[in-house]
N, C-alpha and C positions, 0 to 999 in steps of 0.2 A: 084016554091017556093024554099026556101033554101037561101044560101048566094049569093046575086047578087051584082056586083060592082055598086057603085052609078053612076048616070048619070052625065055627065060632062057638067057644065055650066061655060064657061070662065068668064062671068060677075059676077059670085058669087064665090068668093074665100073663102076658110075656114081658110086660114092662113093670118094673118095680114101682111101688108106691113111693111118693116123695117122702123124705124124712132123713133123719140123722143116722149115723152108724149105731148099731146095737151092740158093738163089741166092747164098749167101754172106753174107746179111744177118745182122748180129749183133743180139742182143737189146738192147733199150733199156738204157742205163746206169742204174744206180740213183742216186738223189738223194744228194748229199753235203751234210751239214748242218754246214758249217764257217763260222763267222761271218767269219773273215778272207777266205776265198775268196768268200763272198757280197759282201763289201765291194769286192773287186777287180772282180767281175762287174758290180756296180752302177755303178761309175765308169768302166768300160772304154771306153765310147763317148766320154767326155770327156777321156781321157788323150791327151797329145801322142803322135804317131807314134813318136818316139824312145823314150819311156818304154815304150810297148807293145812295141817291138822288144827293149828290154832285158829286159823280163819274159819274153818268149817265148824269148830266148836263154838266160836262166837256167833256165827250165823244161826246154828241150831239152838243157841241159848236165848235167842230173841223170840218172844211170844207175841204173835199178832193180836 
């Protein structure tokens, strides 16, 4: 009895292998430092729904 070292099983590792997430999660987007975009984001909650819809439609209409 007492403290005994655990048995070694090479096929059973306790430490995960290095690598990325397998859940399909994407990395966090990088910050965009655009004063025009920042102005839109700042007032977005105050914009009328019709204006928001127009902006969203314009953005979705752009094809990269």
